[in-house]
C-alpha positions as CSV (number, residue, x, y, z in Angstrom):
1,M,-11.2,24.4,17.3
2,G,-7.6,24.3,15.8
3,K,-6.3,22.3,12.9
4,P,-5.9,18.8,13.5
5,K,-2.2,18.3,14.0
6,V,-1.1,15.6,11.3
7,G,2.5,13.6,11.2
8,F,3.9,11.5,8.6
9,F,6.3,8.4,9.5
10,D,8.3,5.9,7.4
11,F,9.6,2.5,7.9
12,A,10.9,-0.3,5.4
13,S,10.0,1.2,2.1
14,C,11.1,3.1,-0.7
15,E,9.5,6.1,0.6
16,G,7.9,7.0,-2.4
17,C,4.5,7.2,-1.0
18,Q,5.8,10.1,1.0
19,I,7.4,11.7,-2.2
20,E,4.1,11.4,-4.0
21,L,2.4,13.6,-1.0
22,T,5.3,16.6,-1.8
23,N,4.3,16.1,-5.5
24,Y,0.9,17.3,-4.8
25,G,-0.4,20.4,-6.8
26,D,-3.8,19.9,-7.5
27,A,-6.3,22.1,-6.4
28,A,-8.2,19.4,-3.8
29,F,-4.7,18.9,-1.8
30,L,-3.8,22.5,-1.6
31,E,-7.5,23.0,-0.1
32,L,-6.9,20.1,2.2
33,L,-3.6,22.0,3.7
34,N,-5.7,24.7,4.6
35,H,-7.7,22.5,7.0
36,I,-4.7,20.3,8.5
37,D,-1.4,21.2,10.2
38,I,1.4,19.2,9.2
39,V,3.6,19.2,12.4
40,E,5.9,16.3,11.7
41,F,7.2,14.9,8.1
42,R,10.9,14.1,7.6
43,E,10.8,14.5,4.0
44,A,9.5,18.1,4.2
45,M,10.6,19.5,7.7
46,S,12.8,19.3,10.8
47,E,10.2,19.9,13.4
48,K,8.8,17.5,15.8
49,A,5.5,17.2,17.8
50,D,4.3,15.9,21.4
51,Q,0.7,15.0,20.1
52,L,-0.8,14.2,16.9
53,D,-4.4,14.2,16.0
54,I,-3.3,12.0,12.9
55,A,-0.4,9.6,12.0
56,F,0.0,8.2,8.8
57,I,2.7,5.3,8.5
58,E,4.4,4.2,5.6
59,G,6.5,1.1,5.1
60,S,6.5,-2.2,6.3
61,F,7.0,-3.6,9.8
62,T,10.5,-5.9,9.4
63,R,12.2,-5.4,12.5
64,E,11.3,-6.2,16.1
65,A,13.5,-3.4,17.1
66,D,10.8,-1.0,15.4
67,R,8.1,-2.0,17.5
68,A,8.8,0.6,20.3
69,R,8.8,3.5,17.7
70,L,5.7,2.2,16.7
71,E,3.8,2.0,19.7
72,E,5.6,5.4,20.8
73,I,3.6,6.6,17.6
74,R,0.5,5.0,18.5
75,N,0.3,6.5,22.1
76,R,0.6,9.6,21.0
77,S,-1.7,9.9,18.4
78,G,-5.4,10.0,18.2
79,V,-5.6,8.3,14.6
80,V,-3.2,5.8,12.9
81,I,-3.6,5.4,9.0
82,S,-1.1,2.9,7.2
83,Y,-0.8,4.7,3.6
84,G,0.7,2.7,1.0
85,A,1.1,-0.9,0.0
86,C,3.9,-1.5,2.1
87,A,2.4,-0.3,5.4
88,S,-1.0,-1.8,4.7
89,T,-0.3,-5.2,3.4
90,G,3.5,-5.8,3.7
91,G,3.6,-4.6,-0.3
92,I,6.4,-5.7,-2.4
93,N,8.5,-6.3,0.6
94,A,6.7,-9.2,1.7
95,L,8.1,-11.3,-1.3
96,K,11.0,-11.8,0.5
97,N,9.0,-13.7,3.0
98,H,8.6,-16.4,0.5
99,Q,12.7,-16.8,0.0
100,D,14.8,-18.9,2.1
101,D,18.0,-16.9,1.5
102,Y,17.1,-13.7,-0.1
103,T,19.4,-11.5,1.4
104,K,22.4,-13.7,-0.2
105,C,20.2,-13.8,-3.6
106,V,20.1,-9.8,-3.5
107,Y,23.4,-8.7,-1.4
108,G,25.8,-11.5,-2.2
109,E,28.8,-11.2,0.0
110,D,27.2,-8.4,1.8
111,A,24.3,-10.6,3.0
112,N,25.6,-10.7,6.7
113,M,25.6,-7.1,7.3
114,P,24.2,-6.1,10.6
115,H,21.6,-3.6,8.8
116,L,20.4,-6.4,6.8
117,N,19.2,-8.4,9.4
118,S,15.4,-8.5,9.4
119,Q,12.2,-10.5,9.8
120,K,9.5,-11.0,8.0
121,A,8.0,-8.0,6.1
122,M,4.5,-7.4,7.6
123,P,2.1,-4.9,7.5
124,I,2.1,-2.1,10.4
125,S,-1.1,-3.6,12.1
126,E,1.0,-6.5,13.0
127,A,2.7,-4.1,15.6
128,I,0.3,-1.8,16.4
129,K,-3.4,-0.9,16.2
130,V,-4.1,0.8,12.5
131,D,-7.5,2.8,12.1
132,F,-7.8,3.0,8.4
133,Q,-5.8,2.4,5.3
134,V,-4.9,4.2,2.3
135,L,-3.7,1.6,0.2
136,G,-1.7,1.3,-3.4
137,C,1.8,1.4,-4.7
138,P,2.3,4.6,-4.6
139,M,-1.0,5.5,-2.8
140,D,-3.8,7.2,-4.6
141,R,-4.0,10.9,-3.8
142,T,-7.6,11.1,-4.5
143,E,-8.4,8.4,-2.0
144,F,-5.7,10.0,0.2
145,V,-7.5,13.2,0.3
146,N,-11.1,11.9,0.5
147,I,-10.1,9.6,3.5
148,V,-8.9,13.0,5.4
149,S,-11.9,14.8,4.3
150,H,-13.8,12.1,5.7
151,L,-12.2,12.4,8.9
152,L,-12.5,16.0,9.3
153,H,-16.1,15.7,8.7
154,G,-16.6,13.2,11.2
155,K,-17.5,10.3,8.7
156,E,-15.7,6.8,8.4
157,P,-13.8,6.4,5.3
158,V,-14.9,3.4,3.0
159,V,-12.5,1.4,1.2
160,P,-13.8,-0.2,-2.2
161,N,-14.1,-3.8,-2.3
162,H,-15.0,-4.7,-5.6
163,P,-12.5,-5.7,-8.4
164,V,-10.9,-3.3,-10.8
165,C,-12.5,-4.9,-13.8
166,V,-15.6,-2.8,-12.7
167,E,-13.4,0.2,-13.1
168,C,-12.3,-0.9,-16.3
169,K,-15.8,-1.4,-17.7
170,R,-17.0,2.0,-16.3
171,N,-13.8,3.6,-18.5
172,E,-14.5,1.6,-21.3
173,T,-10.8,0.3,-21.2
174,V,-10.2,-2.8,-23.5
175,C,-9.4,-5.5,-21.7
176,R,-5.8,-6.6,-21.4
177,F,-6.8,-10.6,-22.2
178,D,-8.4,-9.0,-25.2
179,D,-4.9,-7.6,-26.4
180,G,-3.5,-11.3,-25.7
181,D,-2.0,-9.8,-22.3
182,H,-2.7,-10.9,-19.0
183,C,-4.0,-9.0,-15.9
184,V,-5.1,-9.7,-12.1
185,G,-8.0,-7.1,-12.2
186,Q,-10.6,-9.8,-11.9
187,V,-10.1,-10.3,-8.2
188,A,-7.6,-7.1,-7.6
189,R,-9.1,-4.2,-5.2
190,A,-10.5,-1.1,-7.1
191,G,-10.3,2.5,-5.7
192,C,-7.7,3.5,-8.2
193,G,-9.6,4.4,-11.3
194,A,-7.7,1.6,-13.2
195,P,-4.9,3.9,-14.3
196,C,-2.5,0.9,-15.5
197,P,-5.0,-1.1,-17.8
198,A,-6.0,1.9,-19.5
199,D,-2.3,2.6,-20.5
200,G,-2.1,-0.5,-21.6
201,I,-0.2,-2.1,-18.3
202,P,-1.5,-5.5,-16.5
203,C,-3.0,-4.5,-13.1
204,E,-0.4,-6.1,-10.1
205,A,-3.2,-5.9,-7.4
206,C,-1.2,-2.9,-5.5
207,R,-4.1,-2.5,-3.7
208,G,-4.3,-6.2,-2.6
209,F,-7.2,-8.5,-3.2
210,V,-11.1,-8.1,-2.9
211,D,-12.3,-10.3,0.2
212,D,-12.6,-13.6,-0.5
213,A,-10.6,-13.5,-3.6
214,N,-10.7,-16.6,-5.8
215,E,-7.1,-17.1,-6.3
216,E,-7.7,-20.5,-7.7
217,A,-10.0,-19.2,-10.6
218,L,-7.5,-16.3,-11.2
219,K,-4.3,-18.6,-11.7
220,K,-6.5,-20.6,-14.3
221,V,-7.3,-17.5,-16.0
222,L,-3.8,-16.4,-16.1
223,V,-2.6,-19.7,-17.8
224,D,-5.7,-20.5,-19.9
225,R,-6.3,-16.7,-21.4
226,G,-3.0,-15.0,-20.3
227,G,-0.6,-17.8,-21.3
228,L,1.3,-17.9,-18.5
229,S,2.5,-21.4,-16.8
230,M,1.2,-22.0,-13.8
231,A,4.5,-21.3,-11.8
232,R,4.7,-17.9,-13.3
233,A,0.8,-17.3,-12.5
234,E,1.3,-18.2,-9.1
235,S,4.2,-15.8,-8.5
236,K,2.4,-12.9,-10.5
237,T,-0.7,-13.2,-8.2
238,R,1.8,-12.7,-5.3
239,M,3.7,-9.5,-6.3
240,F,1.7,-7.2,-4.2
241,T,-0.4,-10.0,-2.0
242,A,2.2,-12.0,-0.6
243,N,0.6,-11.7,3.0
244,L,-2.6,-11.9,1.6
245,R,-2.4,-15.4,0.1
246,S,-3.4,-18.7,1.3
247,D,0.0,-19.9,1.1
248,R,1.7,-17.4,3.3
């Protein structure tokens, strides 16, 4: 049996996850390349393929006009994986879903240009069936390799459903609140290894929330211990999770 044919595609995003792929140089990723055949990847090659075993899609679904292209990718792919926060949850793009006039706010007098006309930013799963997700902004390289490795071995990938605080404790990282800072790690989905708090940067939940996250308790902690106003606490918890919140 030949190597699985793999393709990479992008929609509304900064394409940072694709660039992250091209930056990989560690042994695990280089070994992975011995087991898959990348046949379509705009950032790195011009060739295209008719059929794919695995399609990775980056970026959020923001235009109805993109539905046909997404369906075409779905129809010629055995497995579809959304990778990165934008494709998996709508990501930071989804902040515009909570703004009435975001185009004028951002683009001023150019707001009415045709290419800026788009709908709400939604995850790719709003348009087509997505089999698995690689979360994060950008996605975590180790998780990417692990998910592909699991698929190659006929195993179903497992996405963590415990908070980032667990990983901080495992790493013996000083809590951001103990340093007089704020953090949303108590409800943020783990799996990244918690590098941000370890570097003194508050977690922003770029991997989304754990299931049944207690958003009200999170906001209270941000106000009581983080020193944020309630308005700031509400906007802080929305940064990467605008499509996951109860007020979407």
